[in-house]
Backbone bond lengths (Angstrom), bond angles and torsions (degrees), N, CA, C in turn:
res aa  C-N    CA-C-N  psi(-1)  N-CA   C-N-CA  omega(-1)  CA-C   N-CA-C  phi
1 M - - - 1.449 - - 1.520 109.65 -
2 P 1.325 117.03 148.30 1.459 119.90 -177.91 1.524 111.98 -68.36
3 D 1.337 114.54 153.69 1.462 120.23 177.62 1.519 111.53 -74.18
4 T 1.306 117.60 -17.21 1.463 121.90 -175.30 1.519 111.65 -104.17
5 A 1.307 115.61 41.65 1.462 120.00 -178.62 1.525 110.43 -61.53
6 V 1.322 116.36 132.58 1.457 121.87 177.45 1.521 109.62 -70.25
7 V 1.310 116.47 -46.84 1.466 122.73 174.65 1.520 106.08 -109.82
8 P 1.311 118.08 115.20 1.465 119.50 -178.83 1.533 111.53 -61.80
9 E 1.327 115.14 152.28 1.463 118.90 172.50 1.523 107.61 -56.14
10 R 1.310 116.35 146.30 1.456 120.92 -178.10 1.512 109.99 -145.78
11 A 1.302 114.77 153.10 1.466 119.67 175.79 1.527 108.36 -67.96
12 D 1.297 114.79 145.75 1.460 120.79 178.99 1.524 108.73 -90.64
13 H 1.322 115.53 103.42 1.463 121.28 -179.46 1.526 111.83 -103.84
14 R 1.315 116.58 14.78 1.463 119.13 -179.52 1.518 110.00 -67.81
15 S 1.314 114.76 150.56 1.459 120.33 172.35 1.520 107.90 -139.28
16 D 1.311 114.97 159.39 1.459 118.85 178.62 1.522 109.76 -62.30
17 P 1.321 116.89 143.38 1.464 119.29 174.09 1.528 110.29 -59.76
18 P 1.323 116.83 154.04 1.464 119.72 -179.09 1.526 111.28 -59.68
19 M 1.311 115.41 135.62 1.470 120.68 -175.49 1.531 113.31 -76.87
20 L 1.307 117.61 -20.24 1.462 120.77 -178.81 1.525 111.53 -118.80
21 A 1.302 117.03 26.65 1.465 121.33 -178.40 1.520 111.17 -71.14
22 G 1.312 115.21 155.62 1.458 120.57 169.30 1.525 109.16 -71.12
23 D 1.312 115.45 174.93 1.468 119.67 -175.91 1.521 112.88 -56.20
24 R 1.312 117.63 -51.62 1.460 119.34 -174.82 1.522 111.69 -65.22
25 A 1.317 116.75 -46.99 1.468 119.60 -179.77 1.524 110.73 -62.55
26 G 1.316 117.49 -39.19 1.462 121.23 179.11 1.518 111.99 -65.60
27 L 1.322 116.91 -48.21 1.464 120.86 179.98 1.530 110.89 -62.56
28 D 1.326 116.68 -46.24 1.467 120.13 179.47 1.525 111.13 -62.00
29 S 1.324 117.43 -40.04 1.470 121.06 -178.78 1.522 111.87 -65.53
30 W 1.330 116.95 -44.20 1.466 119.58 178.59 1.524 110.96 -63.88
31 L 1.323 117.12 -42.25 1.457 119.95 -179.50 1.526 110.74 -64.09
32 E 1.317 117.65 -42.84 1.468 120.67 178.63 1.532 111.72 -64.99
33 L 1.321 116.62 -39.24 1.464 120.07 177.00 1.531 109.76 -57.35
34 Y 1.313 117.00 -45.66 1.456 120.76 -177.78 1.524 112.26 -71.98
35 R 1.325 117.91 -36.82 1.462 120.02 176.60 1.531 110.32 -60.88
36 E 1.320 116.82 -44.00 1.468 120.37 179.01 1.521 110.83 -67.33
37 T 1.325 117.47 -35.21 1.457 121.29 179.45 1.529 110.89 -62.34
38 V 1.324 117.99 -37.03 1.467 121.06 177.15 1.522 109.81 -54.91
39 L 1.322 116.70 -48.98 1.468 120.35 -177.19 1.522 111.71 -69.58
40 L 1.319 117.96 -33.18 1.462 120.09 175.13 1.526 111.27 -67.23
41 K 1.322 117.03 -34.72 1.470 121.01 -179.89 1.521 112.89 -64.93
42 V 1.332 117.22 -26.33 1.459 119.41 -177.50 1.531 112.64 -108.79
43 A 1.318 116.93 0.21 1.464 120.30 -178.54 1.524 110.58 -60.35
44 G 1.332 115.16 136.10 1.454 121.56 177.08 1.511 115.42 87.67
45 L 1.319 118.50 -4.52 1.464 121.16 -177.72 1.522 111.39 -94.40
46 D 1.334 115.14 147.99 1.462 119.93 175.86 1.531 109.12 -91.17
47 T 1.320 115.96 179.37 1.467 119.94 -175.32 1.528 112.74 -64.38
48 E 1.318 116.89 -36.22 1.476 119.37 178.49 1.520 110.41 -64.47
49 Q 1.315 116.87 -43.29 1.457 120.53 -179.40 1.529 111.08 -66.67
50 L 1.318 117.02 -38.41 1.463 120.57 178.08 1.522 111.73 -63.92
51 A 1.319 116.76 -35.96 1.462 121.24 -175.94 1.528 113.32 -90.66
52 R 1.319 117.92 -4.86 1.467 121.39 -176.77 1.523 110.72 -63.52
53 R 1.324 114.66 131.34 1.466 121.80 177.23 1.512 106.97 -100.20
54 S 1.296 115.55 110.64 1.461 118.75 -167.63 1.519 115.60 -95.83
55 V 1.316 118.88 -10.01 1.466 120.18 -176.17 1.531 109.64 -131.07
56 P 1.339 117.51 76.60 1.471 119.95 -179.91 1.519 110.55 -57.86
57 P 1.297 119.73 144.81 1.460 127.76 6.77 1.533 113.81 -89.68
58 S 1.311 117.88 8.58 1.462 120.47 -179.27 1.522 110.93 -60.93
59 T 1.314 116.13 144.70 1.464 120.94 175.00 1.531 111.49 -95.71
60 L 1.317 117.03 7.82 1.464 121.49 -178.53 1.530 110.89 -67.97
61 S 1.318 115.06 133.88 1.460 122.43 176.83 1.523 107.23 -143.77
62 L 1.316 116.11 168.74 1.465 119.24 177.31 1.522 110.75 -58.61
63 I 1.317 117.88 -43.94 1.466 119.24 -179.39 1.521 110.61 -70.26
64 G 1.330 117.86 -30.07 1.461 120.21 174.46 1.517 111.58 -62.33
65 V 1.336 116.88 -41.30 1.464 120.45 177.35 1.528 109.86 -64.62
66 I 1.321 117.22 -42.21 1.470 119.91 179.12 1.528 110.34 -63.24
67 R 1.315 117.57 -41.25 1.464 120.58 177.09 1.532 110.28 -61.26
68 H 1.322 116.36 -42.24 1.468 120.06 178.09 1.531 110.59 -62.36
69 L 1.324 117.10 -46.26 1.466 119.78 -178.87 1.530 111.70 -65.84
70 T 1.319 117.22 -30.05 1.466 120.54 174.14 1.525 109.85 -61.34
71 E 1.313 116.09 -46.07 1.466 120.21 178.61 1.522 112.18 -68.19
72 V 1.312 117.22 -37.84 1.466 120.96 178.55 1.527 110.24 -61.47
73 E 1.324 116.66 -48.57 1.471 121.06 178.22 1.530 110.27 -56.10
74 A 1.331 115.90 -50.73 1.464 120.61 -176.91 1.523 111.72 -63.38
75 Y 1.316 116.11 -44.65 1.467 119.23 -178.38 1.523 110.67 -59.34
76 W 1.322 117.23 -51.91 1.462 120.06 -173.56 1.523 113.77 -75.35
77 L 1.324 117.39 -37.07 1.465 118.99 -172.97 1.530 113.40 -105.05
78 R 1.314 116.83 5.25 1.465 120.99 170.48 1.529 109.70 -123.44
79 K 1.333 115.90 -56.30 1.466 120.49 -176.52 1.527 111.86 -70.87
80 V 1.330 117.68 -53.20 1.464 119.41 -175.46 1.526 110.99 -80.38
81 L 1.321 118.40 -50.31 1.465 119.88 -177.99 1.524 111.88 -59.45
82 L 1.327 117.40 -50.28 1.467 120.84 -171.88 1.523 114.64 -108.33
83 D 1.340 117.21 -4.80 1.467 121.00 -176.49 1.528 110.11 52.30
84 E 1.326 115.05 49.00 1.466 121.98 -176.54 1.528 110.56 -59.41
85 P 1.320 116.84 124.75 1.471 118.83 -179.71 1.525 111.62 -66.61
86 G 1.325 115.45 144.37 1.449 121.11 176.50 1.513 114.92 71.11
87 F 1.323 117.60 13.65 1.456 120.70 -178.10 1.527 110.43 -63.45
88 E 1.326 115.88 134.58 1.466 122.30 173.01 1.519 108.49 -137.91
89 D 1.331 115.92 146.25 1.458 119.68 174.24 1.523 109.13 -60.76
90 R 1.304 115.94 147.18 1.467 121.64 179.93 1.530 111.20 -73.73
91 Y 1.327 117.87 -38.78 1.471 121.47 -172.43 1.527 113.37 -117.30
92 T 1.302 118.15 -39.95 1.460 122.45 -174.34 1.522 110.70 -80.74
93 R 1.313 115.61 140.24 1.458 121.89 177.53 1.525 108.53 -128.41
94 P 1.353 116.73 153.72 1.467 118.77 177.15 1.527 110.40 -53.83
95 G 1.306 115.27 135.69 1.462 120.85 -179.58 1.515 113.98 81.28
96 Q 1.338 117.66 -2.33 1.461 122.04 178.95 1.532 109.46 -130.42
97 P 1.324 117.45 64.59 1.463 119.62 -175.19 1.529 114.24 -63.68
98 D 1.325 117.69 -22.22 1.466 120.61 -179.04 1.526 113.06 -98.35
99 A 1.329 117.49 9.03 1.469 121.04 -176.72 1.522 112.12 -60.06
100 V 1.310 117.00 -29.39 1.467 119.85 -178.82 1.532 110.80 -60.97
101 C 1.321 117.78 -38.06 1.474 121.10 177.57 1.521 111.62 -93.78
102 D 1.336 117.19 -39.61 1.462 120.07 -178.51 1.528 111.29 -60.57
103 G 1.324 117.41 -35.08 1.457 121.51 -177.99 1.515 114.56 -86.06
104 A 1.321 117.47 -3.92 1.460 120.96 179.81 1.523 108.95 -69.01
105 A 1.322 116.32 126.85 1.460 119.78 -175.08 1.519 110.95 -149.63
106 T 1.312 114.75 160.54 1.460 121.61 177.21 1.526 110.89 -54.22
107 A 1.327 116.89 -42.74 1.465 121.51 -175.09 1.523 113.33 -62.95
108 T 1.327 117.63 -27.41 1.465 120.27 -176.80 1.523 113.45 -110.25
109 A 1.314 118.21 -0.99 1.471 121.10 -172.38 1.527 112.64 -57.71
110 A 1.309 117.95 -46.73 1.469 119.85 -178.80 1.529 110.60 -64.10
111 A 1.313 117.36 -42.48 1.467 120.98 177.93 1.521 111.15 -65.48
112 D 1.330 117.00 -34.36 1.464 120.34 178.89 1.527 111.57 -67.86
113 V 1.321 117.73 -38.90 1.472 120.46 175.74 1.526 109.60 -65.26
114 A 1.323 116.80 -42.70 1.465 120.45 178.27 1.529 110.80 -61.88
115 A 1.325 117.14 -39.70 1.465 120.96 178.18 1.524 110.82 -63.54
116 Y 1.326 117.02 -39.68 1.466 121.00 176.91 1.525 110.28 -60.66
117 E 1.316 116.88 -48.32 1.463 120.23 -178.85 1.530 111.36 -65.34
118 Q 1.317 117.74 -36.96 1.471 120.86 176.41 1.523 110.96 -66.34
119 E 1.319 115.61 -40.94 1.469 119.48 179.23 1.526 110.27 -64.15
120 L 1.320 117.13 -39.29 1.466 119.76 178.20 1.526 111.49 -59.67
121 A 1.309 117.93 -39.48 1.468 120.10 178.91 1.526 110.35 -60.98
122 I 1.311 116.70 -41.98 1.469 121.03 179.93 1.518 110.88 -69.20
123 T 1.331 117.05 -48.58 1.468 119.47 -173.80 1.523 112.05 -72.16
124 R 1.325 117.61 -32.60 1.474 119.26 173.68 1.522 110.18 -60.06
125 A 1.328 116.63 -46.62 1.463 120.95 -179.72 1.526 111.01 -63.26
126 N 1.331 116.95 -41.31 1.468 120.14 179.09 1.519 111.17 -61.68
127 A 1.319 117.22 -46.87 1.467 120.60 -179.04 1.525 110.94 -66.47
128 E 1.318 116.40 -41.33 1.461 120.42 -179.38 1.535 111.42 -62.29
129 A 1.309 116.67 -35.60 1.469 121.14 -178.44 1.531 112.48 -74.37
130 W 1.323 117.04 -16.21 1.477 120.87 -179.40 1.520 106.96 -99.26
131 S 1.295 118.30 106.75 1.469 120.74 -170.74 1.528 114.75 -89.33
132 D 1.314 118.51 -23.83 1.458 121.46 -172.86 1.527 110.68 -92.32
133 L 1.324 116.15 115.99 1.467 120.41 177.88 1.523 112.67 -72.77
134 D 1.328 117.55 -24.29 1.460 121.18 -168.51 1.527 115.84 -99.02
135 A 1.320 118.14 -28.04 1.464 120.79 -176.69 1.530 110.04 -71.64
136 P 1.325 117.43 147.96 1.472 119.43 175.36 1.528 110.30 -59.28
137 V 1.324 115.63 141.14 1.466 120.91 176.82 1.531 108.40 -80.62
138 R 1.324 117.11 177.93 1.475 120.95 -173.90 1.523 113.73 -73.19
139 G 1.331 117.00 -35.32 1.458 120.39 -177.03 1.522 111.90 -95.68
140 L 1.310 115.13 -178.21 1.462 122.52 -179.26 1.525 109.70 -125.09
141 R 1.316 115.46 156.82 1.466 122.57 172.79 1.516 106.99 -118.21
142 H 1.313 117.10 113.15 1.466 122.34 -176.10 1.525 111.14 51.31
143 G 1.332 116.42 42.26 1.457 122.01 177.46 1.520 115.03 77.46
144 K 1.318 117.68 4.49 1.471 121.22 -178.12 1.516 110.86 -115.04
145 Q 1.330 114.74 148.34 1.453 120.07 176.57 1.525 110.52 -76.53
146 V 1.322 114.96 146.58 1.463 122.28 172.41 1.522 106.99 -136.12
147 N 1.328 115.46 167.55 1.457 119.55 175.44 1.531 109.21 -117.49
148 L 1.320 116.15 173.26 1.461 120.06 -177.34 1.525 111.20 -64.85
149 R 1.313 118.42 -32.93 1.468 120.33 176.69 1.523 110.51 -57.67
150 W 1.322 117.00 -45.90 1.459 121.61 179.07 1.523 110.09 -62.73
151 I 1.326 117.50 -44.25 1.464 121.50 -179.04 1.521 110.82 -61.42
152 L 1.330 117.54 -49.05 1.462 120.34 -178.73 1.528 111.24 -63.78
153 T 1.329 116.57 -40.01 1.470 119.83 177.48 1.528 110.00 -62.80
154 H 1.324 116.98 -42.55 1.461 120.08 179.03 1.528 111.11 -65.19
155 L 1.319 117.76 -41.32 1.462 120.07 178.42 1.525 111.05 -61.01
156 I 1.318 117.86 -41.18 1.463 121.35 177.14 1.519 109.95 -60.96
157 E 1.318 117.21 -42.66 1.469 121.75 178.21 1.529 110.43 -62.89
158 E 1.327 117.64 -43.61 1.470 121.65 178.23 1.523 110.63 -58.98
159 Y 1.322 116.05 -50.17 1.459 119.62 -179.02 1.525 111.31 -62.56
160 A 1.325 118.11 -43.89 1.465 120.55 -178.44 1.527 110.42 -59.33
161 R 1.317 116.59 -44.18 1.461 120.61 -179.86 1.522 110.89 -64.00
162 H 1.313 116.70 -48.11 1.455 119.71 -174.07 1.523 112.93 -77.31
163 L 1.312 118.39 -24.03 1.464 119.55 172.54 1.526 110.26 -66.35
164 G 1.310 117.47 -31.06 1.468 120.33 173.22 1.518 110.88 -62.48
165 H 1.336 116.52 -42.62 1.466 119.86 175.69 1.521 110.00 -62.05
166 M 1.336 116.33 -43.19 1.462 120.19 -178.24 1.528 111.37 -64.00
167 D 1.329 117.21 -35.11 1.472 120.35 176.37 1.528 110.35 -56.28
168 L 1.319 115.83 -49.79 1.468 120.41 -178.03 1.526 111.75 -68.42
169 L 1.321 117.24 -40.95 1.457 120.70 179.92 1.524 111.31 -64.95
170 R 1.322 117.29 -41.95 1.469 119.74 179.48 1.524 110.23 -66.61
171 E 1.310 117.39 -42.29 1.460 119.72 179.06 1.525 110.93 -60.45
172 A 1.328 117.33 -37.88 1.469 121.05 178.73 1.528 111.93 -67.76
173 V 1.331 117.22 -29.17 1.477 120.77 -179.05 1.523 110.86 -73.97
174 D 1.337 117.29 -50.35 1.473 118.63 -173.25 1.523 115.03 -143.85
175 G 1.337 116.35 9.37 1.458 119.15 177.02 1.512 115.15 85.54
176 R 1.321 118.16 -5.75 1.470 120.31 -177.61 1.531 109.91 -72.22
177 T 1.312 114.34 134.17 1.462 120.69 175.56 1.532 107.46 -128.10
178 G 1.295 115.43 171.75 1.460 119.49 177.41 1.506 111.18 142.95
179 Y 1.319 114.61 162.67 1.463 121.37 -177.36 1.507 110.19 -80.89
C-alpha cells in the first residue's frame, strides 16, 4: 500500500446490525455499517488510486462514488429532511449530471474524502435530532412528502448499490476484495 494513503488502513470493527432491533435502531445500524464500509473500501489508497477510472469509457472511480455519496447524504438529510435554505449540490450542476464523476481527480481526492467525512458529521446529527420515523419531514422529494423512515431506507439502498461498485473498483486497483 502507498505511504500517502488518503484514508489510513484501519481495523475493521464493523458488526452486523442487531437482528431484533426496532425500526430506528435497525435502520441507523445498517446505515452506519455501510458508511464505515465506504471508508474501509478506500483505506490505504493514494489519490491516484482513488481517482483511477478502471472501466473505460466510464468515468466512475472510487472517489467519484464518494463524491456521489457526499451529495446523497446532503440532499436527503439536509435538503429533504430539514428543507435547508440555500442548499446546493457540492459537485453536480444543472446540465452537468455526470459532474460528480467527471470532476473526480487526483488533485481533489483527499479534499473529497474530507468533505465526505465532514458531511457525515452534519447528516448524522440531523438524522439523530429527528426522532419521528413516520411524520412528514420538512422538505419534499419531487413535490411529494416523505418521512424519515423512507429517507433512511433509501440511503441504505443507495449505499448497498454503490458499495457493489466500490467492490469492483477496489479490486481493479489492487486486487483487494472483501465485505
